[in-house]
C-alpha positions in Angstrom: -69.9 -30.8 26.9 -70.1 -32.6 30.2 -66.8 -33.1 32.0 -65.7 -36.8 32.3 -65.0 -38.4 35.7 -61.3 -38.8 36.5 -62.2 -42.5 37.2 -63.9 -42.9 33.7 -62.1 -46.0 32.1 -61.5 -43.9 29.0 -59.8 -41.2 30.9 -57.7 -43.7 33.0 -56.7 -45.3 29.7 -55.7 -41.9 28.1 -53.7 -40.8 31.4 -52.0 -44.4 31.2 -50.9 -43.8 27.6 -49.7 -40.2 28.1 -47.6 -41.3 31.2 -46.2 -44.4 29.2 -45.4 -42.2 26.4 -43.9 -39.4 28.6 -41.6 -42.3 30.1 -40.6 -43.5 26.7 -39.6 -40.0 25.5 -37.6 -39.5 28.7 -35.5 -42.6 28.1 -34.9 -42.4 24.4 -31.9 -40.6 22.8 -32.7 -36.9 22.4 -32.9 -37.0 18.6 -35.3 -39.8 18.4 -37.5 -38.4 21.4 -37.7 -35.0 19.4 -38.6 -36.8 16.1 -41.2 -38.8 17.8 -42.7 -35.6 19.5 -43.0 -33.9 16.3 -44.4 -36.8 14.6 -47.0 -37.1 17.3 -47.6 -33.3 16.8 -48.2 -33.8 13.0 -50.5 -36.8 13.9 -52.5 -34.6 16.2 -52.8 -31.8 13.3 -54.0 -34.6 10.9 -56.6 -36.2 13.0 -57.8 -33.5 15.4 -60.1 -31.5 12.8 -61.3 -29.3 15.5 -58.1 -28.0 17.0 -56.7 -27.6 13.6 -59.3 -25.4 12.5 -59.1 -23.4 15.5 -55.4 -23.1 15.0 -55.8 -22.0 11.3 -58.5 -19.4 12.2 -56.4 -17.9 15.0 -53.3 -17.7 12.7 -55.4 -16.1 9.9 -56.6 -13.6 12.4 -53.2 -12.8 13.8 -51.5 -12.8 10.1 -54.1 -11.3 7.8 -51.5 -10.6 5.2 -50.6 -14.3 4.8 -52.0 -16.5 2.3 -53.9 -20.0 3.0 -50.6 -22.0 2.3 -48.4 -19.8 4.7 -51.3 -20.3 7.5 -51.2 -24.1 6.6 -47.5 -24.1 7.1 -47.6 -22.2 10.3 -50.3 -24.2 11.8 -48.2 -27.3 11.0 -45.3 -25.7 12.7 -47.4 -25.1 15.8 -48.4 -28.5 16.2 -44.8 -29.6 15.7 -43.7 -27.3 18.3 -46.1 -28.5 20.7 -44.9 -32.2 20.3 -41.2 -30.7 20.8 -42.7 -29.2 24.1 -44.3 -32.5 25.4 -40.8 -34.0 24.9 -39.1 -31.0 26.7 -41.5 -31.7 29.7 -41.1 -35.5 29.5 -37.2 -35.0 29.6 -37.0 -32.2 31.9 -36.0 -34.2 34.9 -33.4 -36.0 33.1 -31.9 -32.8 31.5 -31.8 -31.0 34.8 -30.1 -33.8 36.5 -27.6 -34.2 33.7 -26.7 -30.6 33.9 -28.1 -30.4 30.4 -25.5 -32.8 28.8 -28.1 -34.6 27.1 -29.8 -31.8 25.3 -29.8 -31.4 21.5 
């Protein structure tokens, strides 16, 4: 697949949405921000078939003793964890500046 130009309108829109979402997450109360992050991770899991399948295949290889239901639960957890990580990154400046007072 060819790489898109950084000035492509779709790339600029995606970047703007990512920055806006990051700003929103950095200003919300921690519980709400993390709930949104986990929800976003669940949404990506649901709609991004390609990466969902990659995650399932990798987890099945890493844990061959686990059944399909367990692999599914692990994969969902991975995406929820990625959502929490996005929130951590978005809030990192605020958390560091507050001495960690705002952390969950």
